[in-house]
C-alpha positions in Angstrom: -6.8 -20.2 -12.2 -9.8 -19.2 -10.1 -11.8 -16.0 -10.2 -10.2 -15.0 -6.9 -8.2 -11.8 -6.9 -5.2 -13.8 -5.5 -2.3 -14.1 -8.0 0.6 -14.8 -5.7 0.9 -17.1 -2.7 3.6 -16.4 -0.1 4.7 -19.2 2.3 6.4 -18.9 5.6 9.1 -21.6 5.9 9.7 -22.8 9.5 6.5 -24.5 10.8 4.7 -24.2 7.4 6.9 -25.8 4.7 9.6 -27.2 6.9 9.4 -28.5 10.5 11.6 -26.6 12.9 11.9 -27.7 16.5 14.9 -26.8 18.8 13.7 -29.7 21.0 14.8 -32.1 18.3 18.3 -30.8 18.5 18.5 -30.7 22.3 17.0 -34.1 23.1 20.4 -35.9 23.2 21.6 -33.3 25.8 18.8 -33.8 28.3 17.1 -36.6 30.1 13.6 -35.1 30.2 11.7 -32.9 27.7 10.7 -30.5 30.4 14.4 -29.8 31.1 14.7 -28.6 27.5 11.7 -26.2 28.1 13.3 -24.9 31.3 16.7 -24.3 29.6 15.1 -22.5 26.6 13.0 -20.4 28.9 15.9 -19.5 31.1 18.0 -18.2 28.3 15.0 -16.6 26.6 15.8 -18.6 23.4 13.1 -17.0 21.2 14.4 -13.5 21.7 18.0 -14.6 21.3 17.3 -16.5 18.2 15.3 -13.6 16.7 18.5 -11.5 16.7 20.2 -14.1 14.4 17.0 -14.0 12.2 17.6 -10.2 12.1 21.1 -10.7 10.8 23.4 -11.0 13.8 26.2 -13.5 13.2 25.9 -16.7 15.1 29.4 -16.4 16.5 28.5 -13.1 18.0 25.2 -14.4 19.3 26.8 -17.4 20.9 29.5 -15.3 22.6 27.0 -12.8 24.0 24.6 -15.4 25.4 27.4 -17.6 26.7 28.9 -14.6 28.6 25.5 -14.1 30.3 24.9 -17.8 31.0 28.5 -19.4 31.3 27.0 -22.5 32.9 25.1 -23.2 29.6 27.9 -22.2 27.2 28.3 -25.8 25.8 24.5 -26.0 25.2 24.3 -22.6 23.6 27.2 -23.5 21.3 25.5 -26.7 20.4 22.6 -24.9 18.8 25.0 -23.3 16.3 27.1 -26.4 15.8 24.2 -28.9 15.4 21.6 -26.4 14.0 20.6 -28.8 11.2 19.2 -31.2 13.7 16.5 -28.6 14.5 15.0 -29.2 11.1 12.6 -32.1 11.1 11.9 -32.2 7.3 9.1 -31.1 5.1 5.7 -30.6 6.8 3.6 -33.5 5.6 1.4 -32.6 2.7 2.8 -29.1 2.2 5.1 -29.8 -0.8 2.2 -31.3 -2.6 0.1 -28.1 -2.0 3.1 -26.0 -3.1 3.4 -28.0 -6.3 -0.4 -27.9 -6.9 -0.5 -24.1 -6.6 2.5 -23.7 -8.9 0.9 -26.0 -11.5 -2.4 -24.0 -11.3 -0.5 -20.9 -12.4 0.0 -19.0 -9.2 3.3 -17.3 -8.5 4.7 -18.8 -5.3 7.1 -17.1 -2.9 8.7 -17.5 0.5 9.0 -15.1 3.4 10.8 -16.3 6.5 12.4 -15.2 9.7 15.6 -17.2 9.3 19.3 -16.6 9.8 21.1 -15.9 6.5 23.9 -18.2 7.7 21.8 -21.3 8.3 19.2 -21.0 5.5 21.5 -22.0 2.7 22.0 -25.4 4.5 18.2 -26.1 4.2 18.1 -24.6 0.7 20.7 -27.1 -0.6 19.0 -30.0 1.2 15.4 -29.6 0.1 14.7 -29.3 -3.6 11.2 -27.9 -3.2 12.7 -24.5 -2.7 13.5 -24.5 -6.4 9.7 -24.2 -7.1 9.7 -20.7 -5.6 9.6 -17.7 -7.8 11.5 -15.8 -5.2 12.0 -15.5 -1.4 13.0 -13.1 1.3 15.1 -14.3 4.3 15.0 -11.9 7.2 18.6 -12.3 8.1 19.7 -11.2 4.7 17.6 -8.1 4.7 18.0 -7.4 8.4 14.2 -7.1 9.0 11.9 -9.5 10.7 8.2 -10.3 10.6 5.9 -8.8 11.8 7.6 -5.5 11.0 5.7 -3.8 8.2 8.9 -3.0 6.3 9.6 -6.7 5.5 6.0 -7.1 4.1 6.5 -4.0 1.9 9.8 -5.5 0.6 7.8 -8.7 -0.2 5.4 -6.7 -2.3 8.3 -5.2 -4.2 9.6 -8.7 -4.9 6.2 -9.9 -6.2 5.4 -6.8 -8.2 1.8 -7.0 -7.1 -0.5 -5.1 -4.8 -1.2 -6.6 -1.3 -4.7 -7.5 -2.3 -3.4 -10.0 -4.9 -1.1 -11.7 -2.4 -2.0 -14.5 0.0 0.3 -15.0 3.0 0.3 -18.4 4.7 2.0 -18.2 8.1 1.8 -20.1 11.4 2.4 -17.0 13.6 -0.8 -15.0 14.4 1.2 -11.8 14.8 2.5 -12.1 11.3 -0.9 -12.8 9.9 -2.4 -9.8 11.7 0.4 -7.4 10.5 0.1 -8.6 6.9 -3.7 -8.2 6.9 -3.3 -4.7 8.2 -1.3 -3.9 5.1 -3.9 -5.4 2.8 -2.7 -8.9 2.3 -5.1 -11.8 2.2 -4.0 -14.3 4.8 -4.4 -17.8 6.2 -3.2 -18.8 9.7 -1.5 -22.2 9.1 -2.5 -25.1 11.3 -2.0 -28.2 9.1 -1.8 -29.2 5.5 -5.3 -30.8 5.5 -6.8 -27.6 7.0 -4.9 -25.4 4.5 -6.0 -27.5 1.6 -9.6 -27.1 2.7 -9.2 -23.3 3.0 -7.6 -23.0 -0.4 -10.4 -25.0 -2.0 -12.9 -22.9 -0.2 -11.5 -19.7 -1.8 -11.1 -21.4 -5.2 -7.3 -21.7 -5.4 -7.2 -25.5 -5.6 
């Protein structure tokens, strides 16, 4: 283990360890990619999906949005029914980094904005989740990043001060919020970039 003060590394899931892309799910339903963009923008997909990440049941979310956009009811329902198709698999190179940090003696955790209903599907499919010393799923605790409360809950899980925890997340707002609470942070761009940054600070 390096001379760094970091003792625990906390990974975001979607966009960091696992690829997540609603376009992947919706491609069979549209002829052109820009049509998917238009649909997702029209229904304000990010805000709607955040409510499932916060713990709202999918059936309730689908019903609410379908009532507002009845012309898109089938497409809205498709996201729930075919959700697994939005997962594109492990982000190349990231499982190797996770294993390397674990082997080097660091505690490794997860912190993800994710529906408590759908996360178990991914958990059962990808065995790298077994490497984690613990994780927090937003839908299970009904808090979402970048709310400070979910980061404080994460510190309780690790049993460490924020200064000993490194958060790796692909959302700038989450990185900023964590840093304000004293976490060390890396804004994720790619596995090669992350590996270089981890070597620079002596973790690999």
